BAKE-620444 format. One record per residue: residue number from 0; chain; x, y, z of N, C-alpha, C in turn. Coordinates in steps of 0.1 Angstrom, whole numbers, plus 5000, padded with zeros to 4 digits. Layout:
N
pos:unit:n.xx:n.yy:n.zz:ca.xx:ca.yy:ca.zz:c.xx:c.yy:c.zz
NUM:A:X:Y:Z:X:Y:Z:X:Y:Z
...
***
This chain:
297
pos:unit:n.xx:n.yy:n.zz:ca.xx:ca.yy:ca.zz:c.xx:c.yy:c.zz
0:A:5008:4988:5000:5000:5000:5000:5009:5012:5000
1:A:5007:5021:4990:5016:5033:4989:5012:5044:4999
2:A:5021:5054:5000:5019:5065:5009:5008:5074:5003
3:A:5000:5080:5012:4989:5089:5008:4995:5102:5006
4:A:4993:5108:4994:4999:5121:4991:4994:5132:5000
5:A:5003:5141:5004:4998:5152:5013:4990:5162:5005
6:A:4981:5169:5012:4973:5180:5005:4983:5190:4999
7:A:4977:5197:4989:4986:5207:4982:4990:5218:4991
8:A:4982:5222:5001:4986:5233:5009:4997:5229:5018
9:A:4997:5216:5023:5008:5211:5031:5021:5211:5024
10:A:5021:5207:5010:5033:5206:5003:5039:5220:5001
11:A:5031:5231:5001:5036:5244:5000:5040:5250:5014
12:A:5039:5242:5025:5042:5247:5038:5031:5256:5044
13:A:5020:5256:5038:5009:5264:5044:5000:5256:5053
14:A:4988:5262:5055:4978:5256:5063:4971:5245:5055
15:A:4969:5233:5061:4963:5222:5054:4949:5226:5050
16:A:4945:5222:5037:4932:5225:5032:4922:5216:5040
17:A:4910:5222:5043:4900:5215:5050:4893:5206:5040
18:A:4889:5194:5045:4881:5185:5037:4869:5191:5031
19:A:4864:5186:5020:4853:5192:5013:4841:5191:5022
20:A:4839:5180:5030:4828:5180:5039:4827:5191:5049
21:A:4840:5194:5055:4840:5205:5064:4836:5218:5058
22:A:4841:5221:5045:4837:5233:5039:4822:5234:5037
23:A:4816:5222:5034:4802:5223:5032:4794:5226:5044
24:A:4800:5222:5056:4794:5224:5069:4798:5238:5075
25:A:4807:5245:5068:4811:5258:5074:4799:5268:5074
26:A:4798:5275:5085:4787:5285:5087:4788:5296:5077
27:A:4777:5300:5072:4777:5312:5063:4768:5323:5069
28:A:4773:5335:5066:4766:5347:5071:4752:5348:5064
29:A:4742:5350:5073:4729:5352:5068:4724:5366:5069
30:A:4711:5368:5067:4706:5382:5068:4707:5387:5082
31:A:4705:5379:5092:4705:5383:5105:4719:5388:5109
32:A:4729:5381:5104:4743:5385:5106:4746:5398:5100
33:A:4742:5400:5087:4744:5413:5081:4736:5424:5087
34:A:4725:5421:5092:4717:5431:5099:4723:5436:5112
35:A:4729:5426:5120:4736:5429:5132:4748:5438:5129
36:A:4756:5433:5119:4768:5441:5115:4765:5455:5111
37:A:4753:5456:5103:4750:5470:5099:4746:5479:5111
38:A:4739:5473:5121:4735:5481:5132:4747:5485:5140
39:A:4756:5476:5142:4769:5479:5150:4777:5489:5142
40:A:4778:5488:5129:4786:5498:5121:4779:5512:5122
41:A:4766:5513:5121:4760:5526:5122:4761:5532:5136
42:A:4760:5523:5146:4761:5528:5159:4776:5533:5162
43:A:4786:5526:5156:4799:5530:5158:4803:5543:5151
44:A:4797:5545:5139:4800:5557:5131:4792:5569:5135
45:A:4781:5567:5142:4772:5578:5145:4778:5589:5153
46:A:4786:5586:5164:4792:5598:5171:4801:5606:5163
47:A:4809:5600:5154:4818:5608:5145:4810:5616:5135
48:A:4799:5610:5129:4791:5617:5119:4784:5629:5126
49:A:4779:5626:5138:4771:5637:5145:4781:5648:5149
50:A:4793:5645:5153:4803:5655:5156:4805:5664:5144
51:A:4806:5658:5132:4808:5666:5120:4795:5674:5117
52:A:4783:5669:5120:4771:5677:5118:4771:5689:5127
53:A:4774:5686:5140:4774:5697:5150:4784:5707:5147
54:A:4796:5703:5141:4806:5713:5138:4802:5721:5126
55:A:4792:5717:5118:4788:5725:5107:4776:5734:5110
56:A:4771:5734:5123:4760:5742:5127:4765:5753:5136
57:A:4755:5761:5141:4759:5771:5151:4753:5766:5165
58:A:4758:5772:5175:4755:5767:5189:4740:5769:5192
59:A:4734:5779:5186:4719:5782:5188:4711:5770:5183
60:A:4715:5765:5171:4707:5754:5165:4710:5741:5173
61:A:4721:5740:5179:4724:5728:5186:4716:5727:5199
62:A:4712:5739:5204:4704:5739:5217:4690:5736:5215
63:A:4685:5736:5202:4671:5734:5199:4667:5719:5199
64:A:4654:5717:5201:4649:5703:5201:4639:5702:5189
65:A:4640:5692:5181:4651:5681:5181:4664:5687:5175
66:A:4675:5680:5179:4688:5685:5174:4689:5682:5159
67:A:4699:5689:5152:4700:5687:5138:4706:5673:5135
68:A:4702:5667:5124:4707:5654:5119:4712:5656:5105
69:A:4715:5668:5100:4721:5670:5087:4730:5681:5087
70:A:4739:5682:5078:4750:5692:5078:4745:5706:5075
71:A:4752:5716:5081:4749:5730:5079:4760:5736:5071
72:A:4761:5750:5071:4771:5757:5063:4781:5764:5070
73:A:4783:5761:5084:4792:5768:5092:4805:5761:5094
74:A:4807:5749:5088:4819:5741:5090:4832:5749:5088
75:A:4835:5755:5077:4847:5762:5075:4850:5773:5085
76:A:4839:5781:5089:4841:5791:5099:4844:5785:5113
77:A:4837:5775:5117:4840:5769:5130:4854:5762:5130
78:A:4858:5756:5119:4871:5750:5119:4882:5760:5120
79:A:4880:5772:5113:4890:5783:5114:4891:5788:5128
80:A:4879:5790:5135:4880:5796:5148:4886:5786:5158
81:A:4883:5773:5157:4889:5763:5166:4904:5762:5164
82:A:4908:5763:5151:4922:5761:5148:4930:5773:5154
83:A:4924:5785:5153:4931:5797:5158:4930:5799:5173
84:A:4918:5797:5178:4917:5800:5193:4924:5790:5201
85:A:4924:5777:5197:4931:5766:5205:4945:5764:5201
86:A:4950:5771:5190:4963:5769:5185:4966:5754:5182
87:A:4957:5749:5174:4957:5734:5172:4969:5730:5164
88:A:4975:5738:5156:4987:5734:5149:4998:5730:5158
89:A:5001:5738:5168:5012:5734:5178:5007:5723:5186
90:A:4994:5723:5190:4989:5712:5198:4990:5698:5191
91:A:4987:5698:5178:4988:5685:5170:5002:5681:5170
92:A:5012:5690:5167:5026:5686:5167:5030:5680:5181
93:A:5026:5687:5191:5030:5682:5205:5024:5669:5207
94:A:5012:5667:5204:5005:5654:5206:5012:5643:5198
95:A:5015:5646:5186:5022:5636:5177:5035:5632:5184
96:A:5043:5641:5189:5056:5638:5196:5053:5630:5208
97:A:5043:5634:5216:5040:5626:5228:5035:5612:5225
98:A:5025:5611:5217:5019:5598:5214:5029:5589:5207
99:A:5037:5594:5197:5047:5586:5191:5058:5581:5200
100:A:5063:5590:5209:5073:5586:5218:5068:5576:5228
101:A:5056:5578:5233:5051:5569:5243:5048:5555:5237
102:A:5043:5555:5225:5040:5542:5218:5054:5535:5215
103:A:5064:5542:5210:5076:5535:5207:5083:5530:5220
104:A:5083:5538:5230:5090:5534:5243:5082:5523:5249
105:A:5069:5523:5249:5061:5513:5256:5063:5499:5248
106:A:5063:5500:5235:5065:5487:5228:5079:5481:5230
107:A:5089:5490:5230:5103:5485:5232:5104:5479:5246
108:A:5101:5487:5256:5103:5482:5270:5094:5470:5274
109:A:5082:5470:5269:5072:5460:5272:5077:5447:5265
110:A:5082:5448:5253:5087:5436:5246:5099:5429:5253
111:A:5108:5438:5257:5120:5433:5265:5116:5426:5278
112:A:5107:5433:5285:5103:5428:5298:5094:5416:5296
113:A:5085:5416:5286:5077:5404:5284:5085:5392:5280
114:A:5096:5394:5272:5105:5383:5268:5112:5378:5281
115:A:5116:5386:5290:5123:5382:5302:5113:5373:5310
116:A:5101:5378:5312:5092:5371:5320:5087:5358:5314
117:A:5087:5357:5301:5082:5346:5293:5092:5335:5292
118:A:5105:5338:5289:5115:5328:5285:5127:5327:5294
119:A:5129:5337:5302:5141:5336:5311:5137:5332:5325
120:A:5146:5325:5331:5144:5320:5344:5153:5327:5354
121:A:5147:5334:5364:5155:5341:5374:5148:5341:5387
122:A:5154:5344:5397:5149:5344:5411:5137:5354:5412
123:A:5127:5350:5418:5115:5358:5421:5109:5363:5408
124:A:5110:5356:5397:5104:5360:5385:5089:5361:5386
125:A:5083:5350:5391:5068:5350:5392:5063:5360:5402
126:A:5071:5362:5413:5066:5373:5423:5067:5387:5416
127:A:5078:5389:5408:5079:5402:5402:5067:5404:5392
128:A:5064:5393:5385:5053:5394:5375:5040:5397:5382
129:A:5037:5391:5394:5025:5394:5401:5025:5409:5406
130:A:5037:5414:5410:5038:5428:5414:5034:5437:5402
131:A:5039:5434:5390:5036:5442:5378:5021:5441:5375
132:A:5015:5429:5375:5001:5428:5373:4993:5436:5383
133:A:4998:5435:5396:4991:5442:5407:4990:5457:5405
134:A:5000:5463:5398:5000:5477:5396:4989:5482:5387
135:A:4983:5473:5379:4972:5476:5371:4959:5479:5379
136:A:4959:5474:5391:4947:5476:5400:4948:5489:5408
137:A:4959:5496:5407:4960:5509:5414:4954:5520:5406
138:A:4945:5528:5411:4939:5539:5403:4949:5549:5400
139:A:4950:5554:5388:4960:5564:5385:4959:5577:5393
140:A:4947:5580:5399:4946:5592:5406:4955:5592:5419
141:A:4958:5580:5424:4966:5579:5436:4980:5583:5434
142:A:4985:5583:5421:4999:5586:5419:5001:5600:5414
143:A:4990:5608:5413:4991:5621:5407:4999:5631:5416
144:A:4996:5631:5429:5003:5640:5438:5018:5638:5439
145:A:5023:5625:5442:5037:5623:5442:5044:5625:5428
146:A:5036:5622:5418:5042:5624:5404:5044:5639:5401
147:A:5034:5647:5405:5035:5661:5402:5046:5667:5411
148:A:5047:5663:5423:5058:5668:5432:5072:5664:5426
149:A:5073:5653:5420:5085:5648:5414:5089:5657:5402
150:A:5079:5659:5393:5083:5667:5381:5085:5682:5384
151:A:5078:5686:5395:5081:5700:5399:5095:5701:5405
152:A:5099:5691:5412:5113:5691:5418:5123:5692:5407
153:A:5121:5686:5396:5131:5686:5385:5128:5697:5374
154:A:5118:5706:5377:5114:5717:5369:5109:5712:5355
155:A:5101:5701:5355:5096:5696:5342:5081:5700:5340
156:A:5076:5708:5348:5062:5712:5346:5061:5720:5333
157:A:5050:5718:5326:5047:5724:5313:5057:5721:5303
158:A:5063:5709:5304:5072:5704:5294:5067:5690:5289
159:A:5070:5687:5277:5065:5674:5271:5071:5662:5278
160:A:5083:5663:5283:5089:5651:5289:5081:5647:5302
161:A:5074:5657:5308:5066:5653:5320:5055:5644:5316
162:A:5050:5644:5304:5039:5635:5299:5045:5622:5293
163:A:5057:5623:5287:5062:5612:5280:5068:5602:5289
164:A:5077:5606:5298:5085:5597:5306:5077:5588:5315
165:A:5067:5594:5323:5059:5585:5332:5051:5575:5324
166:A:5049:5576:5311:5040:5567:5304:5048:5556:5296
167:A:5061:5556:5297:5069:5547:5290:5069:5533:5295
168:A:5065:5531:5308:5064:5518:5313:5049:5514:5315
169:A:5045:5503:5309:5031:5499:5310:5030:5485:5315
170:A:5023:5483:5326:5021:5470:5331:5013:5461:5322
171:A:5003:5468:5316:4995:5460:5306:5003:5456:5294
172:A:5012:5465:5289:5021:5461:5278:5030:5449:5281
173:A:5035:5449:5293:5044:5438:5298:5036:5425:5298
174:A:5025:5426:5304:5016:5413:5305:5012:5409:5291
175:A:5008:5418:5282:5004:5415:5269:5015:5408:5261
176:A:5027:5414:5261:5038:5408:5254:5043:5395:5260
177:A:5042:5394:5273:5046:5381:5279:5037:5370:5275
178:A:5024:5373:5274:5014:5362:5270:5016:5359:5256
179:A:5019:5368:5247:5021:5365:5233:5034:5357:5231
180:A:5045:5361:5237:5058:5355:5235:5058:5341:5241
181:A:5050:5339:5251:5050:5325:5258:5045:5315:5248
182:A:5036:5319:5238:5031:5309:5229:5038:5310:5215
183:A:5042:5322:5211:5046:5324:5197:5061:5322:5196
184:A:5069:5321:5207:5083:5320:5206:5088:5307:5213
185:A:5092:5297:5205:5096:5284:5211:5109:5286:5218
186:A:5110:5280:5230:5123:5281:5238:5134:5274:5230
187:A:5131:5264:5222:5142:5257:5215:5149:5266:5205
188:A:5141:5276:5200:5147:5286:5190:5157:5295:5197
189:A:5154:5299:5209:5164:5307:5217:5176:5299:5220
190:A:5174:5286:5224:5185:5278:5228:5194:5275:5216
191:A:5188:5273:5204:5196:5271:5192:5204:5283:5188
192:A:5198:5295:5190:5206:5307:5187:5218:5309:5197
193:A:5215:5305:5209:5226:5307:5219:5237:5297:5217
194:A:5233:5284:5213:5243:5274:5209:5252:5278:5197
195:A:5246:5285:5188:5253:5290:5176:5262:5302:5180
196:A:5262:5307:5192:5271:5317:5196:5265:5331:5195
197:A:5251:5332:5194:5245:5346:5193:5245:5352:5207
198:A:5248:5364:5208:5247:5371:5221:5232:5375:5223
199:A:5230:5379:5236:5216:5382:5239:5210:5393:5231
200:A:5218:5404:5228:5212:5415:5219:5209:5409:5205
201:A:5217:5400:5200:5214:5394:5187:5202:5385:5188
202:A:5200:5378:5199:5188:5370:5200:5176:5378:5200
203:A:5177:5389:5208:5165:5398:5209:5162:5404:5195
204:A:5172:5408:5188:5170:5415:5175:5165:5405:5164
205:A:5172:5394:5163:5169:5385:5152:5159:5374:5155
206:A:5156:5371:5168:5147:5360:5171:5134:5366:5178
207:A:5136:5374:5189:5125:5378:5197:5116:5389:5189
208:A:5123:5399:5184:5115:5409:5177:5107:5404:5165
209:A:5112:5395:5156:5104:5390:5145:5092:5382:5150
210:A:5094:5374:5161:5083:5366:5166:5072:5375:5173
211:A:5077:5387:5179:5068:5396:5186:5062:5406:5177
212:A:5065:5407:5164:5061:5418:5156:5046:5420:5155
213:A:5038:5409:5154:5023:5412:5153:5018:5418:5166
214:A:5022:5413:5178:5018:5419:5190:5023:5433:5192
215:A:5035:5435:5188:5041:5449:5189:5033:5459:5181
216:A:5028:5455:5169:5020:5464:5161:5007:5467:5168
217:A:5000:5457:5174:4988:5459:5181:4990:5468:5193
218:A:5000:5465:5201:5003:5472:5213:5007:5487:5210
219:A:5014:5489:5199:5018:5502:5195:5006:5510:5191
220:A:4997:5504:5183:4985:5511:5179:4976:5515:5192
221:A:4974:5505:5201:4966:5508:5212:4972:5519:5221
222:A:4985:5518:5223:4992:5528:5231:4992:5542:5225
223:A:4993:5542:5211:4993:5555:5204:4979:5562:5206
224:A:4968:5554:5205:4955:5560:5206:4953:5564:5221
225:A:4957:5556:5230:4955:5560:5244:4963:5573:5248
226:A:4975:5574:5243:4983:5586:5246:4977:5598:5239
227:A:4972:5596:5227:4966:5607:5219:4954:5613:5227
228:A:4946:5604:5232:4933:5608:5239:4935:5611:5254
229:A:4947:5609:5259:4949:5611:5273:4946:5625:5277
230:A:4939:5627:5288:4935:5641:5292:4939:5643:5307
231:A:4937:5633:5315:4938:5635:5330:4952:5640:5334
232:A:4963:5633:5330:4976:5638:5335:4981:5650:5327
233:A:4979:5650:5313:4984:5662:5306:4978:5675:5311
234:A:4965:5675:5315:4959:5688:5319:4965:5692:5332
235:A:4971:5683:5340:4977:5687:5352:4992:5691:5350
236:A:4999:5684:5341:5013:5687:5339:5015:5699:5329
237:A:5006:5701:5320:5008:5711:5309:4997:5722:5311
238:A:5000:5733:5305:4991:5744:5304:4989:5749:5290
239:A:4978:5756:5287:4976:5760:5274:4986:5771:5269
240:A:4992:5778:5278:5002:5788:5274:5016:5782:5272
241:A:5018:5769:5275:5031:5764:5274:5031:5755:5261
242:A:5032:5741:5264:5032:5732:5253:5020:5722:5254
243:A:5008:5726:5251:4997:5718:5254:4995:5707:5243
244:A:4989:5696:5247:4985:5686:5238:4971:5689:5232
245:A:4966:5681:5223:4953:5684:5217:4942:5685:5227
246:A:4942:5675:5236:4931:5674:5246:4931:5686:5255
247:A:4943:5690:5259:4944:5702:5268:4940:5715:5260
248:A:4944:5716:5248:4941:5728:5240:4926:5728:5237
249:A:4919:5717:5235:4905:5716:5233:4897:5720:5246
250:A:4903:5717:5257:4896:5721:5270:4895:5736:5271
251:A:4904:5743:5265:4903:5758:5265:4892:5763:5257
252:A:4887:5756:5247:4876:5760:5239:4863:5760:5247
253:A:4862:5752:5258:4850:5750:5265:4849:5760:5277
254:A:4859:5769:5278:4859:5779:5289:4851:5791:5285
255:A:4847:5799:5294:4840:5811:5291:4825:5810:5296
256:A:4818:5821:5296:4805:5821:5302:4795:5813:5294
257:A:4796:5815:5281:4787:5807:5272:4796:5801:5261
258:A:4801:5789:5263:4810:5782:5253:4803:5779:5240
259:A:4810:5781:5229:4804:5778:5216:4805:5763:5213
260:A:4794:5756:5215:4795:5741:5213:4799:5737:5199
261:A:4795:5745:5189:4798:5741:5175:4813:5742:5173
262:A:4819:5753:5179:4834:5754:5177:4841:5743:5185
263:A:4836:5739:5196:4842:5728:5204:4841:5715:5195
264:A:4830:5713:5189:4828:5701:5181:4838:5702:5169
265:A:4840:5714:5163:4849:5715:5152:4864:5712:5157
266:A:4867:5716:5169:4880:5713:5174:4882:5698:5177
267:A:4871:5692:5182:4872:5677:5184:4873:5670:5171
268:A:4867:5675:5161:4868:5668:5147:4882:5670:5142
269:A:4888:5681:5144:4902:5683:5139:4912:5674:5147
270:A:4909:5672:5160:4918:5664:5168:4916:5649:5166
271:A:4905:5645:5159:4902:5631:5156:4908:5627:5143
272:A:4909:5637:5133:4913:5633:5120:4927:5626:5119
273:A:4937:5630:5127:4950:5623:5126:4949:5608:5130
274:A:4940:5605:5140:4938:5591:5143:4932:5583:5132
275:A:4922:5589:5125:4916:5583:5114:4926:5581:5103
276:A:4935:5590:5101:4945:5589:5090:4954:5577:5093
277:A:4958:5576:5106:4967:5565:5110:4960:5552:5107
278:A:4947:5550:5111:4940:5538:5108:4939:5535:5093
279:A:4937:5546:5085:4936:5543:5071:4949:5539:5065
280:A:4960:5545:5069:4973:5541:5064:4978:5528:5069
281:A:4977:5525:5082:4983:5513:5087:4973:5503:5091
282:A:4960:5505:5088:4950:5495:5092:4952:5481:5087
283:A:4956:5480:5074:4957:5467:5068:4969:5460:5074
284:A:4980:5467:5076:4992:5460:5082:4989:5455:5096
285:A:4981:5463:5104:4978:5459:5118:4969:5447:5118
286:A:4959:5447:5109:4950:5436:5109:4957:5423:5104
287:A:4966:5425:5094:4974:5414:5089:4983:5409:5100
288:A:4989:5417:5108:4997:5413:5120:4989:5405:5130
289:A:4977:5410:5133:4968:5403:5142:4965:5389:5137
290:A:4962:5388:5124:4958:5375:5118:4970:5365:5118
291:A:4982:5371:5115:4994:5362:5115:4996:5357:5129
292:A:4995:5366:5139:4997:5362:5153:4987:5351:5157
293:A:4974:5353:5152:4964:5343:5156:4967:5330:5150
294:A:4972:5329:5138:4975:5316:5131:4986:5310:5138
295:A:4997:5317:5141:5009:5312:5148:5005:5307:5162
296:A:4997:5315:5169:4993:5311:5182:4985:5298:5183
***
């Protein structure tokens, strides 16, 4: 009796093709599925669309009942006022520097720490990991006073490093990378590289980083969005007259006896556009990274 030939996908090194019977039994999306997806999509896009609608109206119309559900003609005027009054050009640049630095630093340090907790054996490793996870349960409000006293002591108030440096270490990032590398990086691969004479920096660069790339992309995107939208700590450490981020600058639009809601919405729309641009440019790579990581996991 001869050997049974392997499926075509196996000979190419890919995922084995499913038997025809399994394909016949594979679930197919029906009308209910499409209806649920349509409702979720509309519900997800509605806040952004209504922000654009409110930004194109005036504040008097927004105060009326029912509120407007279609665009008006004041969008260019409101965008110009928001851009000038909040100095959004400088704020967008500052926020890009802050979010990019925080994302890059968090991905780097979380990957290194996650690799250490996942693949290296050292004393009190599990206890240290429990301490790192435990810090996620501490409310960030508890650390505000000592952190502000520290940056005031080194004269970093109203400077971007006061927002960047405290955010470079992320307990969630360390745990996230540790969980990914525990499954995606075989220990035998590290041992083989060490037997071949590779130093630890070369192992990290040529073995750990390629295996962690999908999770690094996801963590980088999540961290970038969180840093971009962060308001609590930047509004304490920065002022509008110094180097504000977008969220701090937008807070200035809401001050005054009668704040112009349409201008505030126009500013919020301008502050959201860079995030949408990032998703449009890098969305396919990020989704591809997630899918590759899921298949390897």
